[in-house]
C-alpha positions, 0 to 999 in steps of 0.5 A: 049051579056054582062050582067055583068061587070065581066068576059066579054070575057067568057060571049061574048064566051058563048053567041056567043056558045049559039047563034050559037051552036058550035059543033066543033073547026073548023072555016072557014077562010076567007083570013088567018083569023081568027088567034089564038096566044099564046095556053095556059091552065092557065085560068078556063076551060068552062064546056061544053068545056073542051076539046078545046084549050084556046089561049090568043089572036084572031086576024081578019082582022078588030081587035084583041082580047087579 
């Protein structure tokens, strides 16, 4: 999913959006997951998703990305 070493998180987001054609910010929660934490607006907005919220941390049942 990552094509070059710069901006790996953004690349993952782009690839997942492309793969799943994300149309909304809602998602299915399983056992209370995923959990997003620490909303922020300091990062560069993704052009196609400028109205979406940004978070510093994503926690799933098996792992956390921050």
